[in-house]
C-alpha positions as a printed Julia matrix, in Angstrom:
339×3 Matrix{Float64}:
   0.76  -18.18   20.44
   0.51  -14.9    18.53
   1.2   -15.91   14.97
   0.83  -12.35   13.67
   4.13  -12.34   11.75
   3.22  -15.57    9.95
  -0.29  -14.26    9.25
   1.05  -10.93    8.0
   3.45  -12.63    5.58
   0.67  -14.86    4.26
  -1.73  -11.93    3.79
   0.87   -9.94    1.86
   1.61  -12.97   -0.3
  -2.11  -13.5    -1.03
  -2.59   -9.83   -1.96
   0.5    -9.8    -4.18
  -0.75  -12.92   -5.99
  -4.0   -11.24   -7.03
  -4.1   -10.24  -10.71
  -3.94   -6.51  -11.37
  -5.44   -5.03  -14.53
  -3.03   -3.03  -16.7
  -5.04    0.14  -17.21
  -2.43    1.57  -19.6
  -2.5    -1.38  -22.0
  -3.9    -0.13  -25.3
  -4.32    3.39  -23.94
  -3.84    5.99  -26.7
  -2.61    9.53  -26.23
  -6.09   10.82  -27.08
  -7.88    8.58  -24.6
  -5.34    9.46  -21.92
  -5.93   13.17  -22.47
  -9.69   12.62  -22.33
  -9.28   10.65  -19.11
  -7.35   13.51  -17.51
  -9.96   16.03  -18.66
 -12.82   13.95  -17.2
 -10.9    13.47  -13.94
 -10.76   17.27  -13.6
 -14.47   17.6   -14.44
 -15.35   14.95  -11.88
 -13.31   16.65   -9.14
 -10.78   13.86   -8.81
  -7.94   16.09   -9.97
  -7.32   19.82  -10.2
  -5.84   21.56  -13.21
  -2.87   22.49  -11.03
  -2.14   18.85  -10.18
  -2.34   17.78  -13.84
  -0.1    20.68  -14.89
   2.49   19.95  -12.21
   2.53   16.27  -13.22
   3.18   17.13  -16.86
   6.61   18.56  -16.1
   8.34   21.61  -17.66
   6.49   23.16  -20.64
   9.56   22.71  -22.84
   9.29   18.94  -22.55
   6.57   17.22  -24.59
   5.1    14.7   -22.19
   3.13   11.61  -23.11
  -0.3    11.78  -21.35
  -0.04    8.03  -20.74
   3.07    8.66  -18.67
   1.14   11.33  -16.74
  -1.63    8.85  -15.95
   0.99    6.37  -14.72
   2.56    9.02  -12.46
  -0.85    9.88  -11.03
  -1.51    6.2   -10.35
   1.9     5.77   -8.72
   1.32    8.85   -6.56
  -2.13    7.65   -5.47
  -3.88   10.61   -7.11
  -5.95    8.19   -9.19
  -6.89    4.54   -8.71
  -7.26    1.81  -11.3
 -11.0     1.57  -10.57
 -11.45    5.32  -11.12
  -9.51    5.13  -14.39
 -11.68    2.26  -15.63
 -14.74    4.47  -15.18
 -13.09    7.54  -16.71
 -12.09    5.53  -19.78
 -15.76    4.86  -20.6
 -16.79    8.45  -19.95
 -18.07    8.12  -16.38
 -16.85   11.02  -14.28
 -19.76   11.59  -11.87
 -20.58    9.83   -8.61
 -17.07    9.56   -7.19
 -18.02   11.66   -4.16
 -20.54   10.87   -1.45
 -20.8    13.46    1.28
 -17.36   13.87    2.83
 -15.93   10.8     1.11
 -14.25   10.11   -2.21
 -14.67    6.6    -3.62
 -11.39    4.85   -4.43
 -12.23    1.21   -5.12
 -15.27   -1.05   -5.46
 -14.85   -3.9    -2.99
 -18.08   -5.91   -3.13
 -21.74   -5.76   -4.16
 -25.07   -7.5    -3.67
 -28.81   -6.96   -3.71
 -28.79   -5.18   -0.37
 -25.52   -3.24   -0.57
 -22.45   -2.18   -2.5
 -19.16   -1.83   -0.64
 -16.47    0.73   -1.5
 -13.13    1.89   -0.2
 -13.52    5.59    0.53
 -11.25    8.43    1.59
 -12.3    11.36    3.77
 -11.76   14.4     1.54
 -10.42   16.6     4.36
  -8.56   14.21    6.65
  -7.34   11.73    4.03
  -8.31    8.8     6.26
  -9.62    5.61    4.62
 -12.91    3.93    5.47
 -15.22    1.25    4.11
 -18.45    2.71    2.74
 -21.47    0.41    2.54
 -24.1     1.85    0.2
 -27.69    0.7     0.48
 -28.75   -1.4    -2.49
 -31.99   -1.76   -4.5
 -33.63   -3.81   -1.74
 -33.92   -0.74    0.5
 -35.38    1.55   -2.16
 -38.75   -0.22   -2.11
 -38.75   -1.84    1.33
 -39.3     0.53    4.31
 -39.28   -2.4     6.74
 -35.74   -3.27    5.62
 -34.57    0.27    6.44
 -36.23    0.13    9.86
 -34.54   -3.25   10.44
 -31.15   -1.73    9.57
 -31.58    1.23   11.92
 -32.45   -1.08   14.83
 -29.43   -3.26   14.04
 -27.1    -0.28   14.03
 -28.28    1.0    17.4
 -27.44   -2.37   18.92
 -24.11   -2.95   17.2
 -22.61    0.56   16.92
 -21.42    0.75   20.58
 -19.34   -2.42   20.22
 -15.65   -1.6    20.69
 -13.15   -4.46   20.45
  -9.8    -4.76   18.72
 -10.96   -7.86   16.79
 -14.32   -6.47   15.6
 -14.77   -4.09   12.66
 -16.03   -0.81   14.12
 -18.85    1.37   12.83
 -17.72    4.97   12.37
 -20.76    6.78   11.01
 -24.05    6.47    9.14
 -25.03    9.09    6.56
 -28.74    9.9     6.68
 -31.1    12.57    5.37
 -33.37   12.24    8.4
 -35.59    9.67    6.7
 -33.26    6.86    5.73
 -29.64    5.75    5.88
 -27.85    6.24    2.58
 -24.55    4.65    3.5
 -22.69    3.2     6.44
 -19.09    4.12    7.24
 -17.04    1.3     8.75
 -13.45    0.79    9.77
 -11.31   -0.14    6.75
  -9.1    -3.2     7.11
  -6.19   -3.27    4.67
  -5.81   -6.97    4.04
  -7.99   -9.85    2.86
 -10.58  -12.21    4.27
  -9.92  -15.77    5.4
 -11.59  -17.18    2.29
  -9.03  -15.43    0.09
  -6.25  -16.51    2.43
  -7.3   -20.15    2.18
  -7.71  -19.88   -1.57
  -4.07  -18.81   -1.69
  -2.58  -21.11    0.97
  -5.09  -24.02    0.83
  -4.68  -24.66    4.58
  -2.84  -23.07    7.48
  -0.28  -24.4     9.91
  -1.75  -25.61   13.23
   0.01  -22.76   15.06
  -1.43  -20.08   12.78
  -4.9   -21.68   12.69
  -4.97  -21.68   16.51
  -3.73  -18.08   16.73
  -6.34  -16.75   14.29
  -9.16  -18.77   15.87
  -8.23  -17.36   19.28
  -8.64  -13.79   18.0
 -11.99  -14.7    16.41
 -13.16  -16.38   19.63
 -12.13  -13.31   21.65
 -14.3   -11.15   19.38
 -17.23  -13.57   19.81
 -16.78  -13.69   23.6
 -16.8    -9.89   23.77
 -19.96   -9.75   21.63
 -21.64  -12.24   23.97
 -20.71  -10.04   26.95
 -22.36   -7.06   25.25
 -25.63   -8.94   24.66
 -25.01   -8.81   20.93
 -23.88  -12.34   20.0
 -22.31  -12.79   16.59
 -24.31  -14.74   14.01
 -22.62  -17.65   12.28
 -18.96  -16.8    11.69
 -17.71  -17.66    8.21
 -14.37  -17.25    6.45
 -15.81  -14.53    4.18
 -16.67  -12.36    7.2
 -13.29  -12.59    8.91
 -10.65  -10.12    7.73
  -6.92  -10.33    8.4
  -4.87   -7.15    8.07
  -1.43   -6.81    6.56
   0.05   -6.83   10.07
  -1.72  -10.1    10.99
  -4.58   -8.7    13.08
  -7.96  -10.43   12.82
 -11.1    -8.3    12.41
 -14.47  -10.02   12.49
 -17.01   -8.34   10.26
 -20.37   -9.33   11.78
 -23.16   -9.96    9.3
 -25.38   -7.59   11.27
 -23.17   -4.53   10.63
 -23.47   -4.91    6.89
 -26.55   -3.73    5.05
 -27.69   -7.32    4.66
 -31.41   -7.76    5.42
 -33.15  -10.91    6.59
 -36.93  -11.16    6.36
 -38.69  -11.79    9.69
 -35.61  -10.83   11.7
 -36.28   -8.39   14.54
 -34.81   -6.72   17.61
 -36.4    -7.18   21.01
 -36.18   -3.68   22.51
 -37.11   -5.02   25.95
 -34.04   -7.25   26.32
 -31.24   -4.71   26.77
 -30.53   -4.65   23.06
 -30.3    -8.41   22.68
 -30.92   -9.24   19.05
 -33.6   -11.9    19.21
 -33.27  -12.41   15.45
 -29.66  -13.55   15.95
 -28.71  -17.05   17.07
 -26.83  -17.26   20.38
 -23.04  -17.07   20.21
 -22.33  -19.74   17.61
 -19.55  -21.89   19.07
 -20.14  -24.6    16.48
 -19.28  -22.2    13.66
 -16.02  -21.39   15.48
 -15.17  -25.1    15.48
 -16.11  -25.43   11.81
 -13.91  -22.47   10.95
 -10.98  -23.93   12.9
 -11.47  -27.21   10.99
 -11.53  -25.26    7.71
  -8.28  -23.44    8.58
  -6.58  -26.74    9.42
  -7.85  -28.79    6.47
  -8.76  -26.25    3.78
 -12.39  -27.38    3.62
 -15.55  -27.27    5.72
 -16.52  -30.42    7.66
 -19.08  -32.48    5.76
 -20.27  -35.0     8.37
 -19.55  -35.04   12.08
 -18.68  -38.76   12.12
 -15.62  -38.22    9.87
 -14.27  -34.99   11.38
 -11.91  -36.78   13.78
 -10.66  -39.07   11.01
  -9.98  -36.05    8.74
  -8.01  -34.3    11.48
  -5.98  -37.44   12.24
  -4.91  -37.83    8.6
  -3.45  -34.3     8.35
   0.29  -33.95    7.82
   1.78  -32.25    9.68
  -0.68  -33.41   12.31
  -2.22  -30.79   14.63
  -1.38  -31.25   18.31
  -3.88  -33.34   20.27
  -5.06  -30.38   22.34
  -5.99  -28.43   19.19
  -7.83  -31.39   17.63
  -9.68  -31.8    20.92
 -10.82  -28.16   20.87
 -12.05  -28.5    17.3
 -14.01  -31.68   18.1
 -15.54  -30.17   21.24
 -16.51  -26.95   19.46
 -18.29  -28.72   16.59
 -19.98  -30.97   19.16
 -18.78  -34.31   17.88
 -20.55  -37.14   19.67
 -18.64  -38.43   22.69
 -16.8   -35.13   23.22
 -17.63  -32.71   26.03
 -18.94  -29.57   24.24
 -17.44  -26.12   24.7
 -20.55  -24.1    25.66
 -19.41  -20.55   24.91
 -16.85  -18.56   22.93
 -15.19  -17.66   26.23
 -14.63  -21.37   26.88
 -13.04  -21.7    23.43
 -10.71  -18.79   24.3
  -9.68  -20.4    27.56
  -9.03  -23.76   25.93
  -6.92  -22.18   23.16
  -4.86  -20.15   25.64
  -4.22  -23.18   27.83
  -3.28  -25.32   24.84
  -1.01  -22.63   23.45
   0.7   -22.22   26.82
   1.41  -25.96   26.93
   2.92  -25.93   23.45
   5.11  -22.82   23.88
């Protein structure tokens, strides 16, 4: 019950279906030349790279074609070009990292795809947002969170690589980059998943949650937006407490071996809700209609998978699954029976 090939194909299809802006549409020769000049000023390109891309001096080259070659070669990104076109050429570098794409933003953080300038490796950079500029308690909260979560090392959990600090506060967090999309985007593309794939992905998520429980750092509520699936079909849970998201009145109990007392215990019910969402394409509304909704699906999920979903969401009359480890065991046993 691996399902990685099916997941990988679906992820690639979802990514390919996303609209891509045509940065060259309406681009004049003059604006293309200005873009190249600003890219050099901003340190994104060197004069040597631009010159080598132009071709032999005897050939008059269209600067728009040069921009396209640089995009194709990965020397520039569409996001960088969008900024260069409006005259922004500063702020592409943070410490040892060059910003390539803007992935997400919010009050507490902005998320970028970054590249290590020396090694060329790609990472997710989470920049602190306006909330932290005027809230020292939020920064202290973040530092305590990171000390608890940073040691976590599991194949299905997004890893923390580094935190850039000036000795007083954290400026940005460096996380493992997952080349793929989250489950919300996957469902938006596919509507709902096959029972086999839903079970396979839920098993990987449950394994991440079980590991977190074993490390005394239980995952908060697991939602489709926080679960990433890579291009090769591997699930990576992105726990809410390794983002720069801040919750008022949330704290860490330093006397309990790092247990985050501000976090709920391992949330098995959210695992069941996510499995239901993968199977049906929507979140369960009321517990008394969950079984009916599962029974009306076509193709119908196998009985063992419906049973796991009902037990995880704690439907009345069903024996609950107490922990994420129990969900893992039930999924493995059910998958073994169906293979």
